N, C-alpha and C positions, 0 to 999 in steps of 0.2 A: 737375792739381788740387793746390793747396798743402796740406801736412800740417796746417796750422792749421785748415783747413776740414773735416778728417776727424775722425771720432770712432770709437774702437774700444771696443766693448762686450764685456766678458768675463763670461760666466755660469759661476759655479762652484757646483755643488750641495753640495759638501763639501770637506774639506781635501785629499783625494787629487787632486781636479780642480784645486784652487787651486794645489797644488804644481807641476803641469804647465803651468798657464797663467801662473804668475808670471814666468818668463823672457820670455814674449812681451809681457806687460804692461810690463815694464821696458824692453824694446827699443823698443816703440811710444812710450813716454814719452820716451825718449832722442831719438827722431826728431821730437819736438815734436807728436806726435799726441795729442789729448785722449783720456784713458782713463777708462772708467767700469766699475767692478767690481760685479757683481750677486751678492750673497750669497744663494744659493738654499736649497733644501729643508732640508738638515741644519742650516744656520745659523738658518733661520727657526724651526724647531721646538726650537732650543737643544739638539739632540742633540750638537753640537760647537760650539766657538768657533773663529774663524779663527786659524790658526797665528800665534803672537805675533810671531815674527821677520818673517814676510811682512807682517803688519799694520803693524808698525813702519816697514818700508820704504815702504809705501803712504802712511802718515801723514807721514813725513819728506819725501816727494816730492810731497805734496799731490795724490795720486791720488784721484779722486772715488769714494766708496763708495755703492752703492744698497742700503740696508737695507730690505727689503720691508715690514716692519711699520710703518715711518714713513709709508708711502704708502697703507696699508690700514687706515684708522681709521673708515670709515663703517659704521654698524651696531653693535648692542650687543655681539655676540660678538667682532667685530674690535676694538672699543674695549677690552674686557676683556683680550683677547689681547695687545694692544699694551702695556698697563700691566704685565701679568705678564711679558711678554718683556723689557720695559725693566728691571724690578726684578731679574730674574735676572742681567742683565748688570751691574747695579750691585753686587749682593751676592756674585757668584760667587767673587771673590778676597778677600773680607773674612773674615779668620780668626775673628773674634768671632761670626760668624753660624753657628749650628748647622748641621751637614751635613744633618740630617733635614729642616730647613726648606727648604734648597736643593733637596733631592730631591723634596719635596712640590710645590714651585713648578714644578720641571721637569716633573713628572708632569701638573700642571694645564695647563702650556703645551702639552704634546703632545696632551692631550685636546681643548683648544681648537683647536689646529692641525688636527686631524683633522676638525673640523666646518667648517673654512673651505673655500670653493669654490676649489680650486687652479686650475681652468681659467680662472675669471674673473680671478684674480690674475695669471696668466701674460699674459692679454690686456691687463690694466691696466699691467703693466710695459712692454710694447711700446708702448702708447699714450702713456705718460708720456715715454718716451725719444724717440719719434717727434716729439713736440711740440718738443723741445729741439734736435734734430739733423736735418739734411737729408741729409748724406752720411756713412754709417757702415757698418761691417762688424762682424760678431759672431764672437767666438772662443768655442768651448765644447768640452767633452770629448766623446768618442764615445758615452758612456753617455747614453741618452735616455729611459730608463724611469722618468721622474719627472713627476708631474702638472703642476707649475707650469712646469717647463722645457719640456715638450712643447708646452703651450699658447702659451708665449712665442715659441718658435721658429716655430710655424705662423703666428702672427699677424705676425711681423716678417720672414718669409722673402721676401716680395715687395718689401721696402723696403731690404734689406741683403744683402750677401754673407755667407754662413755658412761659417766655417772651423772644422774639427774637428781635435782632437789627442787622442790616447789618454792613458790614465793607468796603463798597465801594459805590461810588456815582452812583446812578441809572440813566440810560439814557433812553430816550423815546423809543428807538428801542430794548431794552432788552426784551427777551421773559419771559413770566410767568413760574415760576418753583415751583411746589409744592413738598415739601420735603417728606421724607419717614415717617414723623410723622407730626401731626398738632399741632402747638403751641396754647396756650390759648390766648395770647395777642401778638401783633406785634407793635414794635416801628418803625415808618417809617421815611424815609428821604425826600421823595417828593411824588407828586401825581402819578408818574409812578410806584413807588414801591407799592403804595396803590392799584393800578389796579391789580398788580401781586398777591396781597394778598386778592383778592375779595372773596375768600372762607372763610375768617375769619370775624366774627361779631365784634370782639373787636380789634381795632387797633387805633393808635394815630400817627399823623404826627407831629413830633417835629423838623424836619430838622436833622442835624447831630451835636451833641454836641461836638464831639472831634475836630471839625473844628472851 
């Protein structure tokens, strides 16, 4: 299968996940594989903004970004949420906008976000991406306790290979933790993490590329 027929989906729920996924995004891009980066929970709620340096690399290399609010505008709450989310992005770095107004809008954004059906959004992400791509795989971090992410992975798991990578240095005394789903492939940071993933046949120890 030629690389141009493949698509790599990268789901990052926050900046710590984005940091660890970024090297793989860049490597896939260099291999002429189409890359789509999904900005998940913490970006959707405006808890954080994407790392500016990483975002600039994506922009310069024309890597596709999937901002969830742009695709979730059906219904009154979602429509209001979209415009609040959009305005926060516009005014965040404007020095002449009072901080209290920014804080108020962020608070409103979080309240609206908490009223949105995360399970439905996760399914919608998978459906939207499945329409555009026939052959793809999904990179994500090993943290899966997120409502949108969980739903997205469960919906897409029968249509793509799921590859996980951690976002913290594993230490010898860490306990083995099997998630609520089993990934197809795990990218590991050290031998201790390999032990924790003993239930997987396909895994590769590459250390941690983001360091």
